[in-house]
C-alpha positions in Angstrom: 3.6 16.3 14.6 2.7 14.7 11.3 0.3 11.7 11.0 3.2 9.4 10.0 5.2 10.4 13.0 2.1 9.8 15.2 1.7 6.3 13.7 5.3 5.4 14.2 5.2 6.5 17.8 2.1 4.4 18.4 3.7 1.4 16.7 6.6 1.5 19.2 4.3 0.3 21.9 1.4 -1.4 20.0 1.2 -4.1 17.4 -1.9 -2.7 15.6 -3.5 0.7 15.3 -6.7 2.4 14.3 -6.7 6.0 13.2 -9.3 7.0 15.8 -7.2 5.5 18.6 -4.1 7.5 17.6 -6.0 10.7 17.0 -7.6 10.5 20.4 -4.4 9.5 22.3 -2.1 12.0 20.7 -4.6 14.8 20.2 -4.3 15.0 16.4 -7.0 15.3 13.8 -8.3 12.0 12.6 -8.1 13.0 8.9 -4.4 13.6 9.2 -3.8 10.2 10.7 -6.1 8.5 8.2 -4.3 10.1 5.2 -0.9 9.1 6.6 -2.2 5.5 7.2 -3.4 5.3 3.6 -0.1 6.6 2.3 1.8 4.1 4.4 -0.4 1.3 3.0 0.2 2.4 -0.6 4.0 2.5 0.2 4.0 -1.0 1.7 4.8 0.2 5.2 1.4 -0.8 6.7 -1.2 -3.5 6.0 -4.9 -3.3 6.6 -5.9 -6.4 8.6 -9.5 -5.5 9.2 -11.8 -3.2 7.2 -14.8 -1.5 8.8 -16.3 1.7 7.7 -14.3 4.6 9.3 -12.4 2.2 11.5 -9.8 0.1 9.6 -7.3 -1.7 11.7 -3.7 -1.6 10.5 -0.4 -3.2 11.4 3.2 -2.6 10.2 4.5 -4.9 7.4 6.9 -7.6 8.3 10.3 -7.9 6.7 9.0 -10.9 4.6 6.1 -8.9 3.3 8.4 -6.0 2.4 10.5 -8.3 0.4 7.5 -9.7 -1.5 6.1 -6.2 -2.2 9.4 -4.8 -3.3 9.9 -1.3 -4.5 6.9 0.5 -6.1 7.9 1.2 -9.7 4.5 2.3 -10.9 4.6 -0.4 -13.7 2.0 -3.0 -13.9 4.2 -6.1 -14.0 1.5 -8.5 -15.1 0.5 -6.5 -18.1 4.1 -6.0 -19.1 4.7 -9.8 -18.9 1.6 -10.5 -20.8 2.4 -8.0 -23.5 5.9 -9.5 -24.0 4.7 -13.1 -24.2 5.0 -14.8 -27.7 1.2 -15.3 -27.9 0.4 -11.6 -27.2 3.0 -10.5 -29.7 1.3 -12.5 -32.4 -2.0 -11.0 -31.5 -0.7 -7.5 -31.5 1.0 -8.1 -34.9 -2.3 -9.2 -36.4 -4.0 -6.0 -35.2 -1.1 -3.8 -36.3 0.0 -2.8 -32.8 3.4 -4.4 -33.0 5.9 -5.2 -35.6 6.6 -8.9 -36.6 
């Protein structure tokens, strides 16, 4: 059983989870569950609701949160918007980083 599968099984009966709870209940190594929880957080499938050293509490993301997060494109949207603004284009033109 993978860490992700263990988390999904746990979430069928619980609202929140801690990696140590799942590891103990399903007899899986804690490091496997922790790495899966971190990957699910990066992918937008889980949210950390309470941080404490070695004992973060997670919950599944809601449909509204998934809509806001959207697909992970790997592009920093804020920097792209800033770079394409008229003011930044003038600044980049002055420093020779963009054409006029």
